[in-house]
C-alpha positions as CSV (number, residue, x, y, z in Angstrom):
1,M,68.7,128.8,85.6
2,E,67.9,125.2,85.7
3,V,68.5,123.0,88.3
4,N,68.9,119.0,87.6
5,K,69.1,117.2,90.8
6,R,70.5,113.7,91.2
7,S,68.9,111.1,93.7
8,S,71.3,109.4,96.0
9,S,71.1,107.6,99.1
10,S,69.2,109.2,102.4
11,S,71.6,111.6,104.7
12,S,71.9,113.1,107.6
13,L,73.3,116.0,106.6
14,S,71.9,118.6,104.1
15,D,73.9,119.3,100.3
16,G,74.9,122.8,101.7
17,T,76.2,121.3,104.4
18,I,78.4,118.9,103.1
19,R,79.3,121.6,100.4
20,M,80.3,123.8,103.4
21,I,82.4,120.6,105.3
22,Q,84.4,120.0,101.7
23,G,85.4,123.6,101.5
24,A,86.9,123.6,105.0
25,I,88.6,120.4,104.2
26,L,90.3,121.6,101.3
27,A,90.9,125.2,103.0
28,L,92.7,122.8,106.0
29,A,94.2,120.9,103.3
30,L,95.8,123.9,101.5
31,T,96.7,125.8,104.5
32,I,98.7,122.1,105.7
33,F,100.4,121.9,102.2
34,L,101.4,125.2,102.1
35,G,103.1,124.9,105.3
36,N,104.6,121.6,104.3
37,L,106.2,123.8,101.5
38,M,107.8,126.4,103.4
39,M,109.6,123.3,105.5
40,W,110.5,122.5,102.2
41,V,111.9,125.8,101.1
42,I,113.5,126.5,104.2
43,M,115.8,123.2,104.5
44,P,118.3,124.0,102.4
45,T,119.2,127.3,104.2
46,F,121.7,128.2,106.5
47,T,118.5,128.5,109.2
48,Y,117.7,125.2,108.7
49,Y,121.1,123.8,109.3
50,Q,122.6,126.3,111.7
51,K,119.5,126.8,113.8
52,W,116.9,124.5,113.6
53,V,119.1,121.0,113.4
54,P,121.1,122.1,116.1
55,V,118.2,122.6,118.1
56,L,116.4,119.1,117.2
57,V,120.2,117.1,117.6
58,A,119.6,118.6,121.5
59,A,116.2,118.2,122.2
60,T,116.2,114.6,120.9
61,N,119.8,113.4,122.7
62,S,118.2,111.5,125.0
63,T,115.1,110.7,123.5
64,F,114.4,107.2,121.6
65,F,112.9,109.1,118.3
66,D,116.5,109.9,117.8
67,I,116.6,113.1,115.3
68,Q,114.7,111.2,112.8
69,G,111.8,112.0,114.8
70,P,111.3,115.0,114.6
71,I,112.4,115.3,110.6
72,M,110.1,112.2,110.2
73,M,107.1,114.1,112.1
74,N,107.9,117.5,109.7
75,F,107.8,116.3,106.5
76,T,105.3,112.7,107.0
77,F,102.9,113.5,109.1
78,P,101.4,116.7,107.5
79,I,101.1,114.7,103.9
80,L,99.5,112.1,105.3
81,F,96.7,114.0,107.4
82,I,95.9,115.9,104.1
83,A,95.8,112.0,102.9
84,V,93.0,111.4,105.6
85,L,91.8,114.9,104.9
86,G,91.1,113.6,101.4
87,C,89.2,110.4,102.4
88,I,86.8,112.2,104.8
89,Y,86.4,114.9,101.9
90,V,85.3,112.1,98.6
91,H,83.3,110.0,101.2
92,L,81.2,113.3,101.6
93,E,81.6,113.4,97.8
94,K,79.7,110.3,97.4
95,K,76.9,111.2,99.8
96,K,76.1,114.6,98.3
97,S,73.3,114.6,95.5
98,D,74.6,115.4,92.3
99,I,73.1,119.0,92.2
100,V,73.9,120.9,88.9
101,T,73.3,123.6,87.2
102,S,73.5,125.3,83.2
103,S,75.0,127.6,84.0
104,Y,77.6,126.4,86.6
105,C,80.7,126.2,83.5
106,N,80.4,130.3,83.3
107,K,80.3,130.9,86.6
108,D,83.9,128.9,86.7
109,W,86.4,132.0,87.3
110,L,88.9,129.2,86.7
111,K,87.8,128.1,83.2
112,I,90.4,130.1,81.5
113,L,93.1,128.6,83.3
114,K,91.3,125.3,82.5
115,K,91.7,125.8,78.6
116,P,93.9,123.1,76.6
117,K,97.4,124.1,75.2
118,L,99.0,122.4,73.6
119,I,103.0,121.9,74.0
120,K,104.4,119.2,72.3
121,P,107.2,117.7,74.4
122,L,104.1,117.5,77.4
123,G,101.0,116.6,74.6
124,I,98.0,118.1,75.8
125,V,98.3,120.5,78.9
126,T,96.0,123.3,80.9
127,W,97.2,126.3,81.8
128,I,96.8,125.6,85.7
129,E,98.9,122.8,84.9
130,L,101.5,124.7,83.5
131,F,101.4,127.1,86.5
132,F,102.0,124.4,88.1
133,L,104.6,122.8,86.3
134,A,106.5,126.1,86.5
135,M,106.2,126.5,90.6
136,F,107.6,123.1,90.7
137,I,110.6,123.6,88.4
138,I,110.9,126.9,90.5
139,L,111.2,124.8,93.8
140,C,113.4,122.8,92.1
141,V,115.8,125.6,90.8
142,W,115.7,127.1,94.3
143,Y,116.6,124.3,96.0
144,F,119.4,123.5,93.5
145,S,121.0,127.4,94.2
146,A,120.2,127.7,97.8
147,F,122.1,124.2,98.4
148,V,125.0,125.4,95.6
149,Y,125.5,128.5,98.2
150,F,125.1,126.8,101.7
151,H,128.1,124.4,100.2
152,Y,130.1,126.6,98.2
153,S,130.3,128.9,101.1
154,T,132.4,127.0,103.1
155,I,134.3,125.1,99.8
156,T,137.7,126.2,101.4
157,A,137.5,124.3,104.4
158,Y,135.8,121.3,102.9
159,A,138.5,120.9,100.4
160,A,141.2,121.4,102.9
161,T,139.2,118.2,105.4
162,K,138.9,116.3,102.5
163,G,142.5,116.4,101.3
164,V,141.4,117.4,98.0
165,E,141.8,121.1,95.5
166,V,139.1,122.9,95.9
167,W,137.9,123.0,92.3
168,Q,137.7,119.3,92.6
169,A,135.3,119.8,96.0
170,R,132.9,121.8,93.9
171,I,132.4,118.6,91.6
172,D,132.0,116.7,94.8
173,R,129.2,119.1,96.7
174,L,128.3,119.7,93.5
175,A,127.1,116.0,92.6
176,L,125.7,116.1,96.2
177,V,123.1,118.9,95.5
178,I,121.9,117.3,92.0
179,G,121.3,114.4,93.9
180,L,119.5,116.2,97.0
181,T,117.1,118.0,94.0
182,G,116.2,115.1,92.5
183,N,114.9,114.2,96.0
184,I,112.4,116.5,95.4
185,C,111.6,114.7,91.8
186,L,111.3,111.5,93.6
187,T,109.3,112.9,96.6
188,F,106.3,113.4,94.2
189,L,106.5,110.5,91.8
190,F,104.6,108.3,93.2
191,Y,101.3,110.1,94.0
192,P,100.0,109.7,90.2
193,V,100.2,105.9,90.5
194,S,98.4,105.6,93.9
195,R,95.1,104.6,92.2
196,G,93.1,104.4,95.3
197,S,95.0,107.2,96.8
198,S,92.7,110.3,98.2
199,I,95.4,112.3,97.2
200,L,94.6,113.1,93.6
201,P,90.6,113.0,93.8
202,L,91.2,115.4,96.5
203,W,92.4,117.8,93.8
204,G,89.5,117.0,91.4
205,L,92.3,114.5,89.7
206,T,92.6,110.7,88.4
207,S,95.2,108.0,88.3
208,E,94.8,108.0,84.8
209,G,95.1,111.3,84.2
210,S,97.9,112.2,85.8
211,I,100.5,109.4,84.6
212,K,101.6,112.1,82.7
213,Y,103.1,113.5,85.7
214,H,104.7,110.5,86.6
215,I,106.3,110.3,83.4
216,W,107.6,114.0,83.5
217,L,108.5,113.6,87.3
218,G,110.1,110.0,86.7
219,H,112.7,111.7,83.8
220,M,113.5,114.2,85.3
221,A,114.4,111.9,88.5
222,M,116.3,110.0,87.0
223,T,118.3,112.8,85.0
224,L,119.3,114.2,88.2
225,F,120.4,110.9,89.6
226,T,122.3,110.0,86.8
227,I,124.0,113.3,87.0
228,H,124.4,112.9,90.3
229,G,126.6,109.3,90.0
230,L,128.3,110.8,87.2
231,L,129.6,113.6,88.6
232,F,130.4,110.8,91.7
233,I,132.5,109.0,89.7
234,L,134.3,112.1,88.0
235,F,135.3,113.2,91.3
236,W,136.6,110.0,92.8
237,A,138.6,109.7,89.2
238,V,140.2,113.7,89.5
239,S,140.8,113.1,92.9
240,G,142.4,109.3,92.7
241,R,139.8,107.9,94.8
242,L,138.5,105.2,92.9
243,H,138.3,103.1,95.7
244,E,135.9,104.8,97.0
245,M,133.6,103.3,94.8
246,L,133.4,100.3,96.7
247,K,132.6,102.0,99.9
248,W,129.9,100.7,102.3
249,D,130.1,103.5,105.4
250,P,128.1,102.3,108.6
251,H,128.0,105.7,109.6
252,Y,127.4,107.4,106.9
253,I,126.0,107.5,103.1
254,S,126.9,104.2,101.8
255,N,128.1,104.2,97.7
256,V,127.5,100.9,97.0
257,P,124.2,100.6,97.2
258,G,123.5,103.9,95.2
259,E,125.6,103.0,92.2
260,L,123.5,99.6,92.6
261,G,119.9,101.8,92.5
262,L,121.2,103.8,90.1
263,L,122.3,100.9,87.4
264,V,118.6,99.6,88.4
265,G,116.8,103.3,87.7
266,L,119.3,103.3,84.2
267,I,117.8,99.9,83.1
268,L,114.0,101.1,84.2
269,W,114.3,104.4,82.7
270,I,115.6,102.9,79.1
271,T,112.8,100.5,78.5
272,T,110.1,103.6,79.3
273,F,110.8,105.6,76.1
274,P,108.2,105.3,73.7
275,A,110.4,103.9,70.7
276,I,110.9,100.9,73.1
277,R,107.7,100.8,75.2
278,R,105.4,100.8,72.0
279,R,107.6,97.6,70.7
280,M,108.3,95.8,73.7
281,F,105.4,96.6,75.9
282,E,106.4,93.0,78.1
283,L,109.8,94.5,78.6
284,F,108.6,97.6,79.7
285,F,106.2,96.4,82.0
286,Y,108.3,93.4,83.6
287,T,111.0,96.1,84.4
288,H,109.0,98.6,85.7
289,Y,108.8,96.0,88.9
290,L,112.8,97.2,89.8
291,Y,111.4,100.0,91.4
292,I,111.4,97.5,94.5
293,L,115.1,97.3,94.3
294,F,115.6,100.9,93.3
295,M,113.6,102.4,96.2
296,A,115.6,99.6,98.8
297,F,118.8,100.8,97.5
298,F,117.9,104.4,97.1
299,L,116.8,104.0,101.5
300,L,120.4,102.1,102.2
301,H,122.2,104.7,100.4
302,T,120.7,107.7,102.0
303,G,119.5,106.4,105.1
304,M,115.9,107.7,106.5
305,F,117.0,111.4,107.2
306,Y,117.3,112.1,103.5
307,A,114.2,109.7,102.7
308,C,112.1,111.7,105.4
309,I,111.1,114.0,102.7
310,M,109.7,111.2,99.8
311,L,108.5,109.0,102.8
312,P,104.8,109.9,102.7
313,G,104.0,109.4,98.8
314,F,105.5,106.3,98.9
315,F,104.0,105.2,102.2
316,L,100.6,105.9,101.2
317,F,101.5,104.0,97.6
318,L,102.5,101.1,99.2
319,I,99.3,100.8,101.5
320,D,97.8,101.2,97.8
321,R,99.7,98.5,96.0
322,Y,99.0,96.2,99.0
323,L,95.3,96.4,99.3
324,R,95.4,96.3,95.3
325,F,97.0,93.2,96.2
326,L,94.8,91.5,98.2
327,Q,91.6,92.2,96.4
328,S,93.8,90.8,93.0
329,K,93.7,87.1,94.9
330,Q,90.3,86.8,94.6
331,K,89.3,85.3,91.5
332,V,86.3,86.8,89.8
333,R,83.1,85.4,88.9
334,L,82.8,85.7,84.5
335,I,79.7,85.8,83.6
336,S,79.6,86.1,80.0
337,A,81.5,87.0,76.8
338,R,80.1,89.1,73.7
339,V,82.6,88.5,70.6
340,L,82.1,91.3,68.3
341,T,83.1,91.5,64.2
342,C,86.2,93.7,64.7
343,E,87.8,91.5,67.1
344,T,86.5,93.1,70.1
345,V,85.2,91.4,73.3
346,E,83.2,92.7,76.2
347,L,83.5,90.4,78.9
348,N,80.3,90.8,82.1
349,F,81.2,89.8,85.2
350,S,79.5,89.3,88.3
351,K,79.8,92.3,90.9
352,I,77.5,92.7,94.5
353,P,74.8,95.2,93.9
354,G,76.8,97.4,96.0
355,L,79.4,98.5,94.0
356,E,79.2,101.5,92.6
357,Y,80.9,103.8,90.4
358,P,81.0,106.7,88.3
359,P,81.2,107.2,83.9
360,T,84.2,106.1,82.8
361,S,86.0,104.2,85.7
362,V,88.4,101.7,84.7
363,M,89.1,98.4,85.6
364,F,92.5,96.4,86.0
365,L,92.1,92.6,84.6
366,N,94.8,89.9,85.0
367,V,94.4,86.2,83.1
368,P,96.5,83.7,84.6
369,S,96.3,81.7,81.4
370,I,97.9,84.3,79.4
371,S,100.2,86.0,81.9
372,K,100.7,85.6,85.4
373,L,101.9,89.1,85.9
374,Q,100.7,91.5,83.4
375,W,97.6,93.5,84.3
376,H,95.8,95.5,81.4
377,P,93.6,98.6,82.3
378,F,90.0,98.9,80.5
379,T,87.7,100.6,80.6
380,V,84.1,100.2,82.3
381,T,81.2,100.0,80.1
382,S,78.1,99.5,82.3
383,N,76.3,101.4,84.6
384,S,75.9,100.6,88.5
385,N,72.7,102.3,88.3
386,L,71.2,100.1,85.0
387,E,73.4,97.2,85.8
388,S,73.1,96.4,89.5
389,D,74.4,92.7,89.3
390,T,77.0,92.8,86.7
391,I,79.7,94.8,85.8
392,S,81.1,95.0,81.8
393,V,84.5,96.1,80.2
394,V,85.0,96.1,76.5
395,I,88.3,95.1,75.2
396,K,89.8,95.3,71.7
397,C,92.6,94.0,70.0
398,E,95.9,96.1,70.0
399,G,98.3,93.9,71.4
400,S,99.5,90.3,71.8
401,W,97.9,90.1,74.9
402,T,94.3,91.2,73.9
403,K,95.2,89.6,70.9
404,K,95.5,85.9,72.7
405,L,92.0,86.9,74.7
406,H,90.1,87.1,72.1
407,D,91.6,84.1,70.2
408,V,90.6,82.2,73.6
409,M,86.8,83.7,73.5
410,S,86.5,83.0,69.5
411,L,87.2,79.2,69.8
412,P,84.8,76.8,68.2
413,S,84.5,74.3,71.7
414,L,83.2,76.8,74.5
415,V,85.1,77.8,77.1
416,D,84.1,76.2,80.4
417,R,85.4,79.5,82.8
418,L,88.3,81.7,82.3
419,E,90.2,82.7,85.5
420,V,90.3,86.3,85.6
421,S,91.5,88.6,88.6
422,V,90.0,92.1,88.8
423,E,91.9,95.7,90.6
424,G,89.3,98.1,90.9
425,P,87.0,99.6,89.4
426,Y,88.6,103.8,89.8
427,G,86.6,106.5,88.3
428,P,86.6,110.1,89.0
429,A,85.2,111.7,92.6
430,S,82.7,113.0,90.8
431,T,81.4,113.4,87.5
432,H,81.2,116.9,85.5
433,F,79.8,116.8,82.1
434,L,76.0,116.8,83.4
435,R,76.8,120.6,83.9
436,H,77.0,121.2,80.1
437,D,74.1,122.5,77.9
438,T,75.7,119.7,75.2
439,L,77.8,117.3,75.1
440,V,80.6,116.6,72.2
441,L,82.0,113.1,72.5
442,I,85.0,112.8,70.0
443,S,86.0,109.5,69.6
444,G,88.2,107.4,67.6
445,G,88.2,103.1,67.0
446,S,88.5,101.6,70.4
447,G,87.9,104.9,72.1
448,I,84.0,104.9,72.0
449,T,84.7,103.0,75.3
450,P,84.2,105.6,78.1
451,F,81.4,107.2,76.1
452,I,79.4,104.0,76.2
453,S,79.3,104.4,79.9
454,I,78.8,107.9,79.6
455,I,75.6,107.7,77.7
456,R,74.6,104.6,79.9
457,E,74.5,107.2,82.7
458,L,72.3,109.7,80.7
459,I,70.0,106.8,80.0
460,Y,69.4,106.4,83.7
461,M,69.2,110.1,84.3
462,S,66.5,111.0,82.0
463,S,64.5,107.6,81.8
464,T,64.7,106.5,85.8
465,L,65.4,109.6,87.2
466,K,63.3,112.0,84.8
467,C,66.2,114.8,84.6
468,K,67.0,116.9,81.9
469,T,70.1,116.0,80.7
470,P,72.4,116.9,78.1
471,K,72.0,117.1,74.3
472,I,74.9,114.7,72.9
473,L,76.6,114.5,69.6
474,L,78.4,111.4,69.0
475,V,81.5,111.4,66.2
476,S,82.8,108.1,66.1
477,V,85.5,107.8,63.8
478,F,85.9,103.7,62.4
479,K,88.3,102.2,59.6
480,N,85.6,100.0,58.5
481,S,82.1,98.7,58.7
482,S,83.5,95.5,60.7
483,H,84.1,98.4,63.5
484,F,80.8,100.1,63.1
485,S,79.5,97.2,65.4
486,M,80.8,99.1,68.9
487,L,77.8,101.3,68.8
488,D,75.8,97.3,69.4
489,L,77.8,98.3,73.1
490,L,76.0,101.6,73.8
491,L,72.8,100.1,75.0
492,P,73.2,97.2,77.9
493,I,72.3,94.1,77.1
494,T,69.7,94.3,80.4
495,G,68.2,96.4,82.6
496,T,67.4,99.3,79.4
497,P,64.0,101.3,80.2
498,S,61.3,100.9,78.1
499,G,61.1,104.1,75.5
500,C,64.7,105.0,77.2
501,S,66.6,106.3,73.6
502,S,63.4,108.9,73.4
503,N,64.1,110.4,76.5
504,L,67.5,111.2,75.4
505,D,68.7,113.7,73.3
506,L,71.2,111.3,70.9
507,H,72.6,112.7,67.6
508,I,75.5,110.2,66.4
509,E,78.1,110.5,63.5
510,A,79.8,108.1,62.2
511,Y,83.0,107.9,59.7
512,L,84.0,104.9,57.9
513,T,87.5,106.4,56.5
514,R,88.9,102.9,54.3
515,E,85.2,102.5,52.7
516,T,83.3,105.1,50.2
517,E,79.9,103.2,50.6
518,P,78.1,100.6,52.5
519,A,79.5,97.4,52.5
520,P,77.0,93.9,51.8
521,E,74.9,93.4,54.9
522,K,75.9,90.4,56.6
523,S,73.7,88.2,58.8
524,E,76.5,87.5,61.2
525,P,75.2,87.9,64.7
526,L,77.4,88.8,68.3
527,R,78.9,85.7,69.6
528,T,78.1,85.3,73.0
529,V,79.9,82.7,75.3
530,W,78.2,81.7,78.8
531,F,80.8,80.7,81.3
532,K,79.6,78.0,83.8
533,P,79.7,78.9,87.8
534,N,82.3,77.4,89.6
535,H,82.4,77.9,93.1
536,S,86.0,79.7,94.4
537,D,84.5,82.2,91.9
538,A,83.3,85.6,93.6
539,P,81.7,88.4,92.6
540,I,83.4,91.9,92.8
541,T,83.5,93.4,95.7
542,P,84.2,96.8,97.2
543,I,87.8,96.1,98.7
544,L,87.0,98.1,101.9
545,G,83.1,97.9,102.0
546,Q,80.8,100.7,101.7
547,N,82.5,103.1,103.7
548,N,86.0,102.3,101.6
549,W,86.9,105.6,102.1
550,L,86.5,106.0,105.8
551,W,88.1,103.0,106.2
552,L,91.0,103.9,104.0
553,A,91.4,107.4,106.6
554,A,91.7,104.1,109.3
555,I,94.4,102.3,107.5
556,I,96.3,105.4,106.7
557,S,96.2,107.1,110.4
558,S,96.5,102.9,112.1
559,S,99.5,101.9,109.8
560,F,101.5,105.6,110.7
561,A,100.8,105.4,114.4
562,L,102.0,101.5,114.5
563,Y,105.1,102.7,112.4
564,L,105.9,105.2,115.3
565,L,105.4,103.4,117.8
566,F,107.3,100.0,116.5
567,V,110.6,102.3,115.6
568,G,110.4,104.1,119.1
569,L,110.3,100.8,120.5
570,L,113.0,99.7,118.6
571,Y,115.2,102.9,119.0
572,Q,114.3,103.1,122.8
573,Y,115.1,99.3,123.8
574,Y,117.9,98.9,120.7
575,V,119.8,101.4,118.8
576,F,119.5,103.9,121.7
577,P,121.7,101.8,124.5
578,M,124.0,100.5,121.7
579,D,124.8,104.7,120.1
580,H,125.3,105.9,123.8
581,G,125.7,102.6,126.3
582,T,128.3,101.0,124.5
583,N,132.0,101.8,121.7
584,K,129.5,100.9,118.9
585,V,126.9,102.8,116.6
586,F,124.1,101.3,115.1
587,P,124.8,101.2,111.5
588,Y,123.1,104.0,109.4
589,H,122.2,101.7,106.1
590,T,120.7,98.8,109.6
591,R,118.4,101.7,110.4
592,A,117.2,102.1,107.2
593,L,116.6,98.4,106.6
594,F,114.6,98.3,110.1
595,N,112.8,100.9,109.2
596,M,111.6,99.6,105.5
597,L,110.6,96.5,107.5
598,L,108.5,98.1,110.1
599,I,107.3,100.3,107.4
600,V,105.9,97.3,105.5
601,A,104.9,95.3,109.1
602,S,102.4,98.4,109.9
603,I,101.1,98.6,106.8
604,G,100.6,95.0,106.9
605,I,98.6,94.2,110.0
606,A,96.2,97.6,109.6
607,A,95.4,96.8,106.1
608,S,95.0,93.3,106.7
609,A,92.9,93.9,109.9
610,A,90.1,96.4,107.4
611,F,90.4,93.8,104.7
612,L,89.2,90.4,106.4
613,W,86.8,92.5,108.4
614,N,84.9,94.0,105.6
615,K,85.6,90.9,103.6
616,K,83.6,89.3,106.2
617,K,80.7,91.5,106.4
618,S,80.3,91.1,102.8
619,A,80.8,86.9,102.5
620,K,76.8,86.8,102.9
621,E,75.7,88.9,100.0
622,T,78.5,86.9,98.5
623,K,77.6,83.6,99.2
624,Q,74.0,84.1,98.0
625,I,75.1,85.5,94.4
626,Q,77.7,82.5,94.6
627,D,74.7,79.9,95.2
628,M,72.4,81.7,92.9
629,A,75.1,81.3,90.2
630,D,75.6,77.7,90.9
631,S,71.6,77.0,90.8
632,T,71.2,74.9,87.0
633,K,67.9,76.7,86.9
634,S,68.7,79.8,87.5
635,L,71.3,80.0,84.7
636,N,69.3,78.2,82.2
637,S,66.5,81.0,83.5
638,L,69.6,84.0,82.9
639,L,70.0,83.0,79.7
640,A,66.9,82.7,78.4
641,Y,66.3,86.5,79.3
642,A,69.3,87.3,77.8
643,D,68.4,86.2,75.2
644,Q,65.2,87.6,75.3
645,E,66.5,91.0,76.1
646,L,69.2,90.8,72.8
647,E,66.2,90.6,70.4
648,S,64.5,93.4,72.3
649,L,66.5,95.9,72.3
650,P,65.7,99.0,71.2
651,Q,68.1,99.5,68.2
652,Q,65.9,100.7,66.0
653,S,65.4,103.9,67.8
654,L,69.0,103.8,67.9
655,D,69.4,103.5,64.5
656,K,67.3,106.2,63.3
657,S,70.4,108.4,65.4
658,I,72.8,107.3,63.4
659,K,74.1,109.2,60.2
660,T,77.1,107.6,58.3
661,H,79.7,109.1,56.4
662,Y,82.1,107.2,53.8
663,G,85.3,107.4,52.7
664,R,86.5,111.1,54.9
665,R,87.2,111.9,58.4
666,P,84.6,114.4,60.3
667,D,85.5,118.2,60.3
668,L,86.1,118.7,63.7
669,K,86.7,122.3,63.3
670,R,83.5,122.6,61.7
671,I,81.5,120.6,64.1
672,L,82.7,122.1,67.1
673,L,82.1,125.5,65.8
674,E,79.0,125.0,64.5
675,V,77.9,123.2,67.7
676,K,75.1,125.6,69.9
677,G,74.8,126.1,73.6
678,S,76.1,128.3,76.3
679,S,77.9,125.4,77.6
680,V,79.5,122.7,75.1
681,G,81.8,119.7,77.1
682,V,83.9,118.2,75.0
683,L,85.7,114.9,75.7
684,A,87.8,113.3,72.7
685,S,89.3,109.9,73.3
686,G,91.2,108.0,70.8
687,P,94.6,108.2,69.1
688,K,97.0,110.8,70.2
689,T,96.6,113.1,66.7
690,L,93.1,113.2,67.3
691,R,92.9,114.6,70.6
692,H,96.0,117.0,69.7
693,D,93.6,118.5,66.9
694,V,90.4,118.8,69.4
695,A,92.5,120.6,72.1
696,A,94.0,122.7,69.4
697,I,90.7,123.4,68.2
698,C,89.2,124.0,71.6
699,S,92.0,126.5,72.4
700,S,91.8,128.3,69.7
701,G,89.7,131.4,71.2
702,L,87.6,130.9,67.8
703,V,84.0,130.5,70.6
704,E,83.8,130.6,74.1
705,N,81.3,128.2,75.0
706,L,84.0,125.1,74.2
707,H,84.9,123.4,77.7
708,F,87.6,120.4,76.9
709,E,88.7,117.1,78.2
710,S,90.8,114.4,77.1
711,I,90.6,110.8,78.2
712,S,93.3,108.8,77.2
713,F,95.0,105.4,78.4
714,N,97.7,105.4,75.8
715,W,100.9,106.4,77.7
């Protein structure tokens, strides 16, 4: 068994100790989650409402937290504690030297469950994803059936209390139960879109790879909430109580904010369907901001008692969203842009050397001159080891926003400066492609961009660290020869070690589907646009510094502690005296409003303090880079060096690795079945049909050495 070792920063802990601590963290997190899951299972039962709730009411009758306190601690604290554990886990993952073995995948007991399964309504999913999806559906079914049994067991008494027929009361209770079941879907809705959260990497997931979960949960939640609203309207109609649609009860559920929330949710939901999203992306993008109104109306409708179960996911999302907002306020230093012949642009940004990121990372860009609100994700193609001072993304013209950006870069007159804001980069906590003997990278069109970062990482591994790297077979499908220039980006402008291509076992099979013979050679070079430095622009820095995960753990802990302190003071000195000392009762919806404001205030205080502290620490390094950029002499030397590098790229040796096929598509089945190696990693990126074809071959069972992973940003 061969062992490959990647050097890392020195650490006082050995890799064995770190792995043991990580295992303990995973075990503790799983135990806490299972305990929290038991709370969800028990909640819709008689035991909870007839035994637990009376005890909670009696225990909190004379305390400032009221019944909301224990309920919140039961459902919110465990998940936030898991998030803190996840931060520590990912921090240790960065400290660990990447020790990999060629037989790792053969010892992976879960490799059968990780096999892809193609299901048309869901796309590409693994067996383990299907397992958890089935478990979630079972939880929803249990929640629904248990609540139906709970409420229907006393339906006669309830109908008499409401002054309606029993069958009408059944509609009323059924509507309530469906709404409570939708709340379960809402509970998990925000985790996949929390890009910087630690919950996802704790379980080996990324936000980009988990967007499909957000889509599934969103469809389920809105379906249930729509049925919930329609059934209540039906109940009010058949019982002659349509006037209740305008009811805003200060002591219980308020109908008006619920109806407004449903209306906002329907507008948001309709624009997410592919027929609308693909044709009118900007409409989809802008209407998605309605989630703010939806959540505000939801909390005003239900109050904090019913919202406690979904609060932790939304709490973590708010922290992540506010940190992204703080990062996006800084305009970043754009050094240069390379304009390719295939309507593709490579943007090169300045960054501080301490900003590290793994391959296949993603960075979100905003260009105010094109759109002040739109943010678009792009794959990072640079390598933080080879290019310590710059970070690059490649942008292909595939929509109105990217077309406008390409037009700006293609103007005959040089652009002095382009104002850009960024969020990220975001990437997986660890990479697994080094654990394979062979890598097969299959891309279609601009889908090659995530593979550029992988190849550059392997260049660094083989040239600098002298590690044994997997053999690489890159199968790229392009429409015509103009797109062939995408392969020029495989090697960086600067930082390429001498003889790197000879150390890397790389073979490229390029397929040009719309050309039957080689096109006449064109001498049109890559157009490079250099931007003048601006004192207001800064290099990209880690938003929370080098120990960002530990800082995130501190933000989660301190913000929740601040929230408990603020809400405790609110109840002690305002709510509790009003409820028990006067004839007035503090309104239900006002409590929810105060809670929302206190959550926002707590997160704002904790996150702002951490952000400003780290910004102050990195200000010196940022100023040094800005001073260097402001120097005309430094800029001229940079231009001369870059031009020299462009001429001396080891492109000839790369060209020898390329075999071009004209007028046909690759026979993917033949290619994959002929690949040798005990463990073959298969990564597919590009159009949906391409990814589905590759997944079907890997899951066919014809060979056992293929391990599939899909890389997609086509949501």
